[in-house]
PDB file of N, CA, C, O and CB in Angstrom:
ATOM      1  N   UNK A   1       8.742  12.123   8.766  1.00  0.00           N
ATOM      2  CA  UNK A   1       7.472  12.738   9.051  1.00  0.00           C
ATOM      3  C   UNK A   1       6.922  13.344   7.761  1.00  0.00           C
ATOM      4  O   UNK A   1       7.657  13.946   6.979  1.00  0.00           O
ATOM      5  CB  UNK A   1       7.610  13.806  10.161  1.00  0.00           C
ATOM      6  N   UNK A   2       5.627  13.174   7.556  1.00  0.00           N
ATOM      7  CA  UNK A   2       4.968  13.658   6.358  1.00  0.00           C
ATOM      8  C   UNK A   2       4.444  15.062   6.614  1.00  0.00           C
ATOM      9  O   UNK A   2       3.852  15.335   7.659  1.00  0.00           O
ATOM     10  CB  UNK A   2       3.825  12.709   5.930  1.00  0.00           C
ATOM     11  N   UNK A   3       4.663  15.939   5.663  1.00  0.00           N
ATOM     12  CA  UNK A   3       4.164  17.294   5.798  1.00  0.00           C
ATOM     13  C   UNK A   3       4.009  17.943   4.440  1.00  0.00           C
ATOM     14  O   UNK A   3       4.655  17.541   3.472  1.00  0.00           O
ATOM     15  CB  UNK A   3       5.087  18.121   6.674  1.00  0.00           C
ATOM     16  N   UNK A   4       3.153  18.945   4.370  1.00  0.00           N
ATOM     17  CA  UNK A   4       2.952  19.689   3.135  1.00  0.00           C
ATOM     18  C   UNK A   4       2.973  21.174   3.451  1.00  0.00           C
ATOM     19  O   UNK A   4       2.751  21.583   4.590  1.00  0.00           O
ATOM     20  CB  UNK A   4       1.621  19.287   2.445  1.00  0.00           C
ATOM     21  N   UNK A   5       3.242  21.971   2.436  1.00  0.00           N
ATOM     22  CA  UNK A   5       3.151  23.420   2.606  1.00  0.00           C
ATOM     23  C   UNK A   5       1.879  23.888   1.923  1.00  0.00           C
ATOM     24  O   UNK A   5       1.593  23.505   0.789  1.00  0.00           O
ATOM     25  CB  UNK A   5       4.411  24.152   2.023  1.00  0.00           C
ATOM     26  N   UNK A   6       1.130  24.709   2.613  1.00  0.00           N
ATOM     27  CA  UNK A   6      -0.150  25.182   2.096  1.00  0.00           C
ATOM     28  C   UNK A   6       0.061  26.553   1.472  1.00  0.00           C
ATOM     29  O   UNK A   6       0.651  27.448   2.077  1.00  0.00           O
ATOM     30  CB  UNK A   6      -1.230  25.239   3.220  1.00  0.00           C
ATOM     31  N   UNK A   7      -0.436  26.697   0.244  1.00  0.00           N
ATOM     32  CA  UNK A   7      -0.333  27.976  -0.445  1.00  0.00           C
ATOM     33  C   UNK A   7      -1.208  29.028   0.227  1.00  0.00           C
ATOM     34  O   UNK A   7      -2.089  28.711   1.025  1.00  0.00           O
ATOM     35  CB  UNK A   7      -0.725  27.824  -1.915  1.00  0.00           C
ATOM     36  N   UNK A   8      -0.944  30.277  -0.114  1.00  0.00           N
ATOM     37  CA  UNK A   8      -1.653  31.372   0.542  1.00  0.00           C
ATOM     38  C   UNK A   8      -3.161  31.336   0.295  1.00  0.00           C
ATOM     39  O   UNK A   8      -3.939  31.515   1.231  1.00  0.00           O
ATOM     40  CB  UNK A   8      -1.097  32.692   0.071  1.00  0.00           C
ATOM     41  N   UNK A   9      -3.578  31.111  -0.933  1.00  0.00           N
ATOM     42  CA  UNK A   9      -5.010  31.087  -1.257  1.00  0.00           C
ATOM     43  C   UNK A   9      -5.512  29.677  -1.534  1.00  0.00           C
ATOM     44  O   UNK A   9      -6.521  29.501  -2.218  1.00  0.00           O
ATOM     45  CB  UNK A   9      -5.289  31.972  -2.462  1.00  0.00           C
ATOM     46  N   UNK A  10      -4.828  28.684  -1.017  1.00  0.00           N
ATOM     47  CA  UNK A  10      -5.198  27.300  -1.290  1.00  0.00           C
ATOM     48  C   UNK A  10      -6.366  26.857  -0.412  1.00  0.00           C
ATOM     49  O   UNK A  10      -6.425  27.166   0.778  1.00  0.00           O
ATOM     50  CB  UNK A  10      -3.998  26.378  -1.075  1.00  0.00           C
ATOM     51  N   UNK A  11      -7.270  26.142  -1.019  1.00  0.00           N
ATOM     52  CA  UNK A  11      -8.424  25.605  -0.311  1.00  0.00           C
ATOM     53  C   UNK A  11      -7.952  24.526   0.678  1.00  0.00           C
ATOM     54  O   UNK A  11      -7.090  23.713   0.344  1.00  0.00           O
ATOM     55  CB  UNK A  11      -9.470  25.023  -1.317  1.00  0.00           C
ATOM     56  N   UNK A  12      -8.511  24.522   1.878  1.00  0.00           N
ATOM     57  CA  UNK A  12      -8.098  23.574   2.912  1.00  0.00           C
ATOM     58  C   UNK A  12      -8.428  22.134   2.508  1.00  0.00           C
ATOM     59  O   UNK A  12      -7.701  21.206   2.860  1.00  0.00           O
ATOM     60  CB  UNK A  12      -8.777  23.915   4.247  1.00  0.00           C
ATOM     61  N   UNK A  13      -9.525  21.954   1.770  1.00  0.00           N
ATOM     62  CA  UNK A  13      -9.894  20.607   1.323  1.00  0.00           C
ATOM     63  C   UNK A  13      -8.853  20.047   0.350  1.00  0.00           C
ATOM     64  O   UNK A  13      -8.500  18.870   0.412  1.00  0.00           O
ATOM     65  CB  UNK A  13     -11.286  20.625   0.658  1.00  0.00           C
ATOM     66  N   UNK A  14      -8.371  20.903  -0.543  1.00  0.00           N
ATOM     67  CA  UNK A  14      -7.341  20.470  -1.495  1.00  0.00           C
ATOM     68  C   UNK A  14      -6.057  20.102  -0.757  1.00  0.00           C
ATOM     69  O   UNK A  14      -5.415  19.097  -1.064  1.00  0.00           O
ATOM     70  CB  UNK A  14      -7.060  21.577  -2.537  1.00  0.00           C
ATOM     71  N   UNK A  15      -5.695  20.930   0.217  1.00  0.00           N
ATOM     72  CA  UNK A  15      -4.478  20.676   0.983  1.00  0.00           C
ATOM     73  C   UNK A  15      -4.600  19.365   1.763  1.00  0.00           C
ATOM     74  O   UNK A  15      -3.652  18.582   1.825  1.00  0.00           O
ATOM     75  CB  UNK A  15      -4.192  21.849   1.945  1.00  0.00           C
ATOM     76  N   UNK A  16      -5.760  19.134   2.351  1.00  0.00           N
ATOM     77  CA  UNK A  16      -5.984  17.900   3.099  1.00  0.00           C
ATOM     78  C   UNK A  16      -5.907  16.691   2.181  1.00  0.00           C
ATOM     79  O   UNK A  16      -5.355  15.656   2.556  1.00  0.00           O
ATOM     80  CB  UNK A  16      -7.342  17.938   3.808  1.00  0.00           C
ATOM     81  N   UNK A  17      -6.456  16.817   0.984  1.00  0.00           N
ATOM     82  CA  UNK A  17      -6.416  15.728   0.013  1.00  0.00           C
ATOM     83  C   UNK A  17      -4.967  15.419  -0.381  1.00  0.00           C
ATOM     84  O   UNK A  17      -4.580  14.255  -0.480  1.00  0.00           O
ATOM     85  CB  UNK A  17      -7.252  16.087  -1.238  1.00  0.00           C
ATOM     86  N   UNK A  18      -4.157  16.489  -0.608  1.00  0.00           N
ATOM     87  CA  UNK A  18      -2.745  16.287  -0.930  1.00  0.00           C
ATOM     88  C   UNK A  18      -2.009  15.595   0.211  1.00  0.00           C
ATOM     89  O   UNK A  18      -1.182  14.712  -0.015  1.00  0.00           O
ATOM     90  CB  UNK A  18      -2.076  17.623  -1.246  1.00  0.00           C
ATOM     91  N   UNK A  19      -2.321  16.008   1.444  1.00  0.00           N
ATOM     92  CA  UNK A  19      -1.682  15.401   2.606  1.00  0.00           C
ATOM     93  C   UNK A  19      -2.022  13.924   2.703  1.00  0.00           C
ATOM     94  O   UNK A  19      -1.140  13.099   2.944  1.00  0.00           O
ATOM     95  CB  UNK A  19      -2.101  16.122   3.885  1.00  0.00           C
ATOM     96  N   UNK A  20      -3.289  13.582   2.518  1.00  0.00           N
ATOM     97  CA  UNK A  20      -3.715  12.177   2.598  1.00  0.00           C
ATOM     98  C   UNK A  20      -3.002  11.326   1.556  1.00  0.00           C
ATOM     99  O   UNK A  20      -2.560  10.216   1.852  1.00  0.00           O
ATOM    100  CB  UNK A  20      -5.233  12.065   2.412  1.00  0.00           C
ATOM    101  N   UNK A  21      -2.891  11.849   0.332  1.00  0.00           N
ATOM    102  CA  UNK A  21      -2.198  11.101  -0.718  1.00  0.00           C
ATOM    103  C   UNK A  21      -0.736  10.868  -0.352  1.00  0.00           C
ATOM    104  O   UNK A  21      -0.209   9.767  -0.511  1.00  0.00           O
ATOM    105  CB  UNK A  21      -2.293  11.845  -2.054  1.00  0.00           C
ATOM    106  N   UNK A  22      -0.097  11.919   0.137  1.00  0.00           N
ATOM    107  CA  UNK A  22       1.306  11.812   0.506  1.00  0.00           C
ATOM    108  C   UNK A  22       1.488  10.825   1.655  1.00  0.00           C
ATOM    109  O   UNK A  22       2.449  10.056   1.676  1.00  0.00           O
ATOM    110  CB  UNK A  22       1.865  13.185   0.891  1.00  0.00           C
ATOM    111  N   UNK A  23       0.570  10.851   2.601  1.00  0.00           N
ATOM    112  CA  UNK A  23       0.586   9.952   3.750  1.00  0.00           C
ATOM    113  C   UNK A  23       0.448   8.500   3.307  1.00  0.00           C
ATOM    114  O   UNK A  23       1.177   7.631   3.785  1.00  0.00           O
ATOM    115  CB  UNK A  23      -0.535  10.315   4.728  1.00  0.00           C
ATOM    116  N   UNK A  24      -0.483   8.238   2.396  1.00  0.00           N
ATOM    117  CA  UNK A  24      -0.685   6.875   1.898  1.00  0.00           C
ATOM    118  C   UNK A  24       0.546   6.386   1.145  1.00  0.00           C
ATOM    119  O   UNK A  24       0.978   5.249   1.331  1.00  0.00           O
ATOM    120  CB  UNK A  24      -1.921   6.811   0.988  1.00  0.00           C
ATOM    121  N   UNK A  25       1.103   7.230   0.306  1.00  0.00           N
ATOM    122  CA  UNK A  25       2.263   6.833  -0.496  1.00  0.00           C
ATOM    123  C   UNK A  25       3.492   6.570   0.353  1.00  0.00           C
ATOM    124  O   UNK A  25       4.351   5.774  -0.027  1.00  0.00           O
ATOM    125  CB  UNK A  25       2.577   7.897  -1.517  1.00  0.00           C
ATOM    126  N   UNK A  26       3.586   7.229   1.498  1.00  0.00           N
ATOM    127  CA  UNK A  26       4.761   7.044   2.353  1.00  0.00           C
ATOM    128  C   UNK A  26       4.769   5.665   3.003  1.00  0.00           C
ATOM    129  O   UNK A  26       5.835   5.172   3.371  1.00  0.00           O
ATOM    130  CB  UNK A  26       4.806   8.126   3.430  1.00  0.00           C
ATOM    131  N   UNK A  27       3.604   5.030   3.155  1.00  0.00           N
ATOM    132  CA  UNK A  27       3.527   3.688   3.713  1.00  0.00           C
ATOM    133  C   UNK A  27       3.534   3.635   5.226  1.00  0.00           C
ATOM    134  O   UNK A  27       3.753   2.568   5.800  1.00  0.00           O
ATOM    135  CB  UNK A  27       4.645   2.885   3.205  1.00  0.00           C
ATOM    136  N   UNK A  28       3.300   4.748   5.882  1.00  0.00           N
ATOM    137  CA  UNK A  28       3.318   4.794   7.340  1.00  0.00           C
ATOM    138  C   UNK A  28       2.208   3.924   7.923  1.00  0.00           C
ATOM    139  O   UNK A  28       2.447   3.130   8.832  1.00  0.00           O
ATOM    140  CB  UNK A  28       3.173   6.239   7.832  1.00  0.00           C
ATOM    141  N   UNK A  29       1.007   4.076   7.402  1.00  0.00           N
ATOM    142  CA  UNK A  29      -0.123   3.312   7.926  1.00  0.00           C
ATOM    143  C   UNK A  29       0.064   1.816   7.683  1.00  0.00           C
ATOM    144  O   UNK A  29      -0.242   0.996   8.549  1.00  0.00           O
ATOM    145  CB  UNK A  29      -1.430   3.790   7.288  1.00  0.00           C
ATOM    146  N   UNK A  30       0.567   1.470   6.505  1.00  0.00           N
ATOM    147  CA  UNK A  30       0.811   0.066   6.180  1.00  0.00           C
ATOM    148  C   UNK A  30       1.827  -0.544   7.142  1.00  0.00           C
ATOM    149  O   UNK A  30       1.652  -1.665   7.621  1.00  0.00           O
ATOM    150  CB  UNK A  30       1.304  -0.072   4.732  1.00  0.00           C
ATOM    151  N   UNK A  31       2.877   0.201   7.412  1.00  0.00           N
ATOM    152  CA  UNK A  31       3.912  -0.263   8.340  1.00  0.00           C
ATOM    153  C   UNK A  31       3.353  -0.411   9.749  1.00  0.00           C
ATOM    154  O   UNK A  31       3.671  -1.372  10.450  1.00  0.00           O
ATOM    155  CB  UNK A  31       5.104   0.706   8.347  1.00  0.00           C
ATOM    156  N   UNK A  32       2.524   0.532  10.158  1.00  0.00           N
ATOM    157  CA  UNK A  32       1.911   0.472  11.487  1.00  0.00           C
ATOM    158  C   UNK A  32       1.055  -0.783  11.628  1.00  0.00           C
ATOM    159  O   UNK A  32       1.161  -1.505  12.619  1.00  0.00           O
ATOM    160  CB  UNK A  32       1.059   1.729  11.747  1.00  0.00           C
ATOM    161  N   UNK A  33       0.211  -1.036  10.637  1.00  0.00           N
ATOM    162  CA  UNK A  33      -0.657  -2.219  10.690  1.00  0.00           C
ATOM    163  C   UNK A  33       0.167  -3.501  10.705  1.00  0.00           C
ATOM    164  O   UNK A  33      -0.191  -4.476  11.366  1.00  0.00           O
ATOM    165  CB  UNK A  33      -1.626  -2.231   9.496  1.00  0.00           C
ATOM    166  N   UNK A  34       1.268  -3.487   9.971  1.00  0.00           N
ATOM    167  CA  UNK A  34       2.139  -4.663   9.913  1.00  0.00           C
ATOM    168  C   UNK A  34       2.771  -4.955  11.271  1.00  0.00           C
ATOM    169  O   UNK A  34       2.977  -6.116  11.624  1.00  0.00           O
ATOM    170  CB  UNK A  34       3.233  -4.462   8.860  1.00  0.00           C
ATOM    171  N   UNK A  35       3.077  -3.909  12.032  1.00  0.00           N
ATOM    172  CA  UNK A  35       3.762  -4.078  13.307  1.00  0.00           C
ATOM    173  C   UNK A  35       2.830  -4.197  14.512  1.00  0.00           C
ATOM    174  O   UNK A  35       3.311  -4.401  15.627  1.00  0.00           O
ATOM    175  CB  UNK A  35       4.684  -2.935  13.519  1.00  0.00           C
ATOM    176  N   UNK A  36       1.520  -4.077  14.328  1.00  0.00           N
ATOM    177  CA  UNK A  36       0.613  -4.096  15.478  1.00  0.00           C
ATOM    178  C   UNK A  36       0.483  -5.477  16.102  1.00  0.00           C
ATOM    179  O   UNK A  36       0.166  -5.585  17.286  1.00  0.00           O
ATOM    180  CB  UNK A  36      -0.750  -3.601  15.066  1.00  0.00           C
ATOM    181  N   UNK A  37       0.716  -6.520  15.342  1.00  0.00           N
ATOM    182  CA  UNK A  37       0.633  -7.858  15.926  1.00  0.00           C
ATOM    183  C   UNK A  37       1.740  -8.728  15.360  1.00  0.00           C
ATOM    184  O   UNK A  37       2.240  -8.491  14.260  1.00  0.00           O
ATOM    185  CB  UNK A  37      -0.750  -8.497  15.657  1.00  0.00           C
ATOM    186  N   UNK A  38       2.109  -9.727  16.120  1.00  0.00           N
ATOM    187  CA  UNK A  38       3.203 -10.610  15.736  1.00  0.00           C
ATOM    188  C   UNK A  38       2.690 -11.746  14.862  1.00  0.00           C
ATOM    189  O   UNK A  38       1.669 -12.363  15.164  1.00  0.00           O
ATOM    190  CB  UNK A  38       3.905 -11.170  16.979  1.00  0.00           C
ATOM    191  N   UNK A  39       3.401 -12.014  13.788  1.00  0.00           N
ATOM    192  CA  UNK A  39       3.084 -13.129  12.909  1.00  0.00           C
ATOM    193  C   UNK A  39       4.257 -14.089  12.960  1.00  0.00           C
ATOM    194  O   UNK A  39       5.401 -13.708  12.714  1.00  0.00           O
ATOM    195  CB  UNK A  39       2.794 -12.652  11.443  1.00  0.00           C
ATOM    196  N   UNK A  40       3.958 -15.338  13.282  1.00  0.00           N
ATOM    197  CA  UNK A  40       5.018 -16.335  13.356  1.00  0.00           C
ATOM    198  C   UNK A  40       5.681 -16.494  11.992  1.00  0.00           C
ATOM    199  O   UNK A  40       5.016 -16.382  10.962  1.00  0.00           O
ATOM    200  CB  UNK A  40       4.462 -17.686  13.847  1.00  0.00           C
ATOM    201  N   UNK A  41       6.992 -16.754  11.977  1.00  0.00           N
ATOM    202  CA  UNK A  41       7.695 -16.891  10.707  1.00  0.00           C
ATOM    203  C   UNK A  41       7.108 -17.974   9.792  1.00  0.00           C
ATOM    204  O   UNK A  41       7.081 -17.801   8.573  1.00  0.00           O
ATOM    205  CB  UNK A  41       9.140 -17.193  10.970  1.00  0.00           C
ATOM    206  N   UNK A  42       6.645 -19.070  10.360  1.00  0.00           N
ATOM    207  CA  UNK A  42       6.077 -20.132   9.531  1.00  0.00           C
ATOM    208  C   UNK A  42       4.799 -19.665   8.838  1.00  0.00           C
ATOM    209  O   UNK A  42       4.563 -19.998   7.677  1.00  0.00           O
ATOM    210  CB  UNK A  42       5.789 -21.376  10.380  1.00  0.00           C
ATOM    211  N   UNK A  43       3.988 -18.905   9.537  1.00  0.00           N
ATOM    212  CA  UNK A  43       2.752 -18.383   8.952  1.00  0.00           C
ATOM    213  C   UNK A  43       3.078 -17.318   7.910  1.00  0.00           C
ATOM    214  O   UNK A  43       2.417 -17.227   6.876  1.00  0.00           O
ATOM    215  CB  UNK A  43       1.828 -17.801  10.049  1.00  0.00           C
ATOM    216  N   UNK A  44       4.096 -16.519   8.189  1.00  0.00           N
ATOM    217  CA  UNK A  44       4.504 -15.483   7.241  1.00  0.00           C
ATOM    218  C   UNK A  44       4.971 -16.113   5.927  1.00  0.00           C
ATOM    219  O   UNK A  44       4.645 -15.624   4.845  1.00  0.00           O
ATOM    220  CB  UNK A  44       5.625 -14.610   7.845  1.00  0.00           C
ATOM    221  N   UNK A  45       5.745 -17.212   6.033  1.00  0.00           N
ATOM    222  CA  UNK A  45       6.198 -17.909   4.830  1.00  0.00           C
ATOM    223  C   UNK A  45       5.010 -18.472   4.054  1.00  0.00           C
ATOM    224  O   UNK A  45       4.968 -18.394   2.826  1.00  0.00           O
ATOM    225  CB  UNK A  45       7.177 -19.039   5.197  1.00  0.00           C
ATOM    226  N   UNK A  46       4.054 -19.032   4.772  1.00  0.00           N
ATOM    227  CA  UNK A  46       2.864 -19.597   4.133  1.00  0.00           C
ATOM    228  C   UNK A  46       2.082 -18.505   3.409  1.00  0.00           C
ATOM    229  O   UNK A  46       1.624 -18.706   2.284  1.00  0.00           O
ATOM    230  CB  UNK A  46       1.967 -20.298   5.177  1.00  0.00           C
ATOM    231  N   UNK A  47       1.929 -17.351   4.054  1.00  0.00           N
ATOM    232  CA  UNK A  47       1.211 -16.236   3.439  1.00  0.00           C
ATOM    233  C   UNK A  47       1.943 -15.722   2.207  1.00  0.00           C
ATOM    234  O   UNK A  47       1.313 -15.380   1.206  1.00  0.00           O
ATOM    235  CB  UNK A  47       1.025 -15.102   4.447  1.00  0.00           C
ATOM    236  N   UNK A  48       3.276 -15.667   2.276  1.00  0.00           N
ATOM    237  CA  UNK A  48       4.071 -15.240   1.122  1.00  0.00           C
ATOM    238  C   UNK A  48       3.906 -16.207  -0.046  1.00  0.00           C
ATOM    239  O   UNK A  48       3.819 -15.781  -1.198  1.00  0.00           O
ATOM    240  CB  UNK A  48       5.552 -15.127   1.505  1.00  0.00           C
ATOM    241  N   UNK A  49       3.862 -17.501   0.245  1.00  0.00           N
ATOM    242  CA  UNK A  49       3.677 -18.498  -0.810  1.00  0.00           C
ATOM    243  C   UNK A  49       2.309 -18.355  -1.462  1.00  0.00           C
ATOM    244  O   UNK A  49       2.184 -18.470  -2.681  1.00  0.00           O
ATOM    245  CB  UNK A  49       3.845 -19.913  -0.246  1.00  0.00           C
ATOM    246  N   UNK A  50       1.292 -18.106  -0.660  1.00  0.00           N
ATOM    247  CA  UNK A  50      -0.062 -17.920  -1.191  1.00  0.00           C
ATOM    248  C   UNK A  50      -0.116 -16.676  -2.076  1.00  0.00           C
ATOM    249  O   UNK A  50      -0.723 -16.695  -3.147  1.00  0.00           O
ATOM    250  CB  UNK A  50      -1.092 -17.805  -0.039  1.00  0.00           C
ATOM    251  N   UNK A  51       0.522 -15.593  -1.624  1.00  0.00           N
ATOM    252  CA  UNK A  51       0.547 -14.361  -2.416  1.00  0.00           C
ATOM    253  C   UNK A  51       1.262 -14.591  -3.744  1.00  0.00           C
ATOM    254  O   UNK A  51       0.812 -14.107  -4.783  1.00  0.00           O
ATOM    255  CB  UNK A  51       1.235 -13.226  -1.631  1.00  0.00           C
ATOM    256  N   UNK A  52       2.373 -15.327  -3.716  1.00  0.00           N
ATOM    257  CA  UNK A  52       3.125 -15.605  -4.940  1.00  0.00           C
ATOM    258  C   UNK A  52       2.289 -16.425  -5.911  1.00  0.00           C
ATOM    259  O   UNK A  52       2.325 -16.198  -7.120  1.00  0.00           O
ATOM    260  CB  UNK A  52       4.434 -16.341  -4.615  1.00  0.00           C
ATOM    261  N   UNK A  53       1.540 -17.374  -5.379  1.00  0.00           N
ATOM    262  CA  UNK A  53       0.687 -18.221  -6.207  1.00  0.00           C
ATOM    263  C   UNK A  53      -0.395 -17.382  -6.887  1.00  0.00           C
ATOM    264  O   UNK A  53      -0.653 -17.536  -8.081  1.00  0.00           O
ATOM    265  CB  UNK A  53       0.046 -19.340  -5.358  1.00  0.00           C
ATOM    266  N   UNK A  54      -1.024 -16.493  -6.115  1.00  0.00           N
ATOM    267  CA  UNK A  54      -2.059 -15.608  -6.676  1.00  0.00           C
ATOM    268  C   UNK A  54      -1.476 -14.696  -7.747  1.00  0.00           C
ATOM    269  O   UNK A  54      -2.069 -14.503  -8.808  1.00  0.00           O
ATOM    270  CB  UNK A  54      -2.707 -14.761  -5.565  1.00  0.00           C
ATOM    271  N   UNK A  55      -0.301 -14.136  -7.451  1.00  0.00           N
ATOM    272  CA  UNK A  55       0.339 -13.231  -8.392  1.00  0.00           C
ATOM    273  C   UNK A  55       0.647 -13.961  -9.706  1.00  0.00           C
ATOM    274  O   UNK A  55       0.435 -13.413 -10.788  1.00  0.00           O
ATOM    275  CB  UNK A  55       1.629 -12.644  -7.782  1.00  0.00           C
ATOM    276  N   UNK A  56       1.143 -15.188  -9.608  1.00  0.00           N
ATOM    277  CA  UNK A  56       1.475 -15.976 -10.798  1.00  0.00           C
ATOM    278  C   UNK A  56       0.216 -16.299 -11.606  1.00  0.00           C
ATOM    279  O   UNK A  56       0.229 -16.249 -12.836  1.00  0.00           O
ATOM    280  CB  UNK A  56       2.199 -17.279 -10.396  1.00  0.00           C
ATOM    281  N   UNK A  57      -0.866 -16.630 -10.905  1.00  0.00           N
ATOM    282  CA  UNK A  57      -2.095 -16.956 -11.624  1.00  0.00           C
ATOM    283  C   UNK A  57      -2.669 -15.718 -12.309  1.00  0.00           C
ATOM    284  O   UNK A  57      -3.207 -15.812 -13.412  1.00  0.00           O
ATOM    285  CB  UNK A  57      -3.132 -17.561 -10.667  1.00  0.00           C
ATOM    286  N   UNK A  58      -2.555 -14.550 -11.655  1.00  0.00           N
ATOM    287  CA  UNK A  58      -3.024 -13.304 -12.281  1.00  0.00           C
ATOM    288  C   UNK A  58      -2.202 -12.977 -13.524  1.00  0.00           C
ATOM    289  O   UNK A  58      -2.750 -12.577 -14.551  1.00  0.00           O
ATOM    290  CB  UNK A  58      -2.953 -12.133 -11.279  1.00  0.00           C
ATOM    291  N   UNK A  59      -0.881 -13.148 -13.426  1.00  0.00           N
ATOM    292  CA  UNK A  59      -0.021 -12.892 -14.578  1.00  0.00           C
ATOM    293  C   UNK A  59      -0.346 -13.834 -15.717  1.00  0.00           C
ATOM    294  O   UNK A  59      -0.364 -13.428 -16.879  1.00  0.00           O
ATOM    295  CB  UNK A  59       1.447 -13.026 -14.192  1.00  0.00           C
ATOM    296  N   UNK A  60      -0.604 -15.088 -15.391  1.00  0.00           N
ATOM    297  CA  UNK A  60      -0.959 -16.070 -16.428  1.00  0.00           C
ATOM    298  C   UNK A  60      -2.284 -15.699 -17.074  1.00  0.00           C
ATOM    299  O   UNK A  60      -2.428 -15.803 -18.292  1.00  0.00           O
ATOM    300  CB  UNK A  60      -1.038 -17.495 -15.834  1.00  0.00           C
ATOM    301  N   UNK A  61      -3.245 -15.272 -16.279  1.00  0.00           N
ATOM    302  CA  UNK A  61      -4.544 -14.870 -16.813  1.00  0.00           C
ATOM    303  C   UNK A  61      -4.402 -13.666 -17.744  1.00  0.00           C
ATOM    304  O   UNK A  61      -5.065 -13.592 -18.778  1.00  0.00           O
ATOM    305  CB  UNK A  61      -5.516 -14.543 -15.667  1.00  0.00           C
ATOM    306  N   UNK A  62      -3.537 -12.729 -17.371  1.00  0.00           N
ATOM    307  CA  UNK A  62      -3.307 -11.560 -18.233  1.00  0.00           C
ATOM    308  C   UNK A  62      -2.661 -11.973 -19.544  1.00  0.00           C
ATOM    309  O   UNK A  62      -3.009 -11.447 -20.601  1.00  0.00           O
ATOM    310  CB  UNK A  62      -2.426 -10.523 -17.519  1.00  0.00           C
ATOM    311  N   UNK A  63      -1.717 -12.916 -19.484  1.00  0.00           N
ATOM    312  CA  UNK A  63      -1.072 -13.403 -20.712  1.00  0.00           C
ATOM    313  C   UNK A  63      -2.089 -14.097 -21.609  1.00  0.00           C
ATOM    314  O   UNK A  63      -2.099 -13.892 -22.823  1.00  0.00           O
ATOM    315  CB  UNK A  63       0.087 -14.371 -20.375  1.00  0.00           C
ATOM    316  N   UNK A  64      -2.947 -14.922 -21.003  1.00  0.00           N
ATOM    317  CA  UNK A  64      -3.967 -15.627 -21.777  1.00  0.00           C
ATOM    318  C   UNK A  64      -4.953 -14.660 -22.403  1.00  0.00           C
ATOM    319  O   UNK A  64      -5.398 -14.860 -23.533  1.00  0.00           O
ATOM    320  CB  UNK A  64      -4.706 -16.623 -20.898  1.00  0.00           C
ATOM    321  N   UNK A  65      -5.289 -13.621 -21.673  1.00  0.00           N
ATOM    322  CA  UNK A  65      -6.253 -12.637 -22.157  1.00  0.00           C
ATOM    323  C   UNK A  65      -5.667 -11.821 -23.307  1.00  0.00           C
ATOM    324  O   UNK A  65      -6.388 -11.467 -24.241  1.00  0.00           O
ATOM    325  CB  UNK A  65      -6.689 -11.708 -21.016  1.00  0.00           C
ATOM    326  N   UNK A  66      -4.373 -11.519 -23.251  1.00  0.00           N
ATOM    327  CA  UNK A  66      -3.736 -10.700 -24.269  1.00  0.00           C
ATOM    328  C   UNK A  66      -3.406 -11.463 -25.533  1.00  0.00           C
ATOM    329  O   UNK A  66      -3.284 -10.856 -26.597  1.00  0.00           O
ATOM    330  CB  UNK A  66      -2.498 -10.095 -23.724  1.00  0.00           C
ATOM    331  N   UNK A  67      -3.257 -12.778 -25.450  1.00  0.00           N
ATOM    332  CA  UNK A  67      -2.894 -13.531 -26.643  1.00  0.00           C
ATOM    333  C   UNK A  67      -4.065 -14.137 -27.346  1.00  0.00           C
ATOM    334  O   UNK A  67      -3.895 -14.800 -28.370  1.00  0.00           O
ATOM    335  CB  UNK A  67      -1.942 -14.592 -26.298  1.00  0.00           C
TER     336      UNK A  67
END
């Protein structure tokens, strides 16, 4: 469970902003979205392959840009 301690004179907006950051970094929302619907294993493999292809092309583009 995500939680923060609020200082005595701390602004509520600052505390809320800290909480949101901590919540995002914990990955709770990402995990929830991932589990809301079922993805067939074959489709999951296909999506992973597409992501790997994009990642490789981005890395290649960065190498080309730097050299």
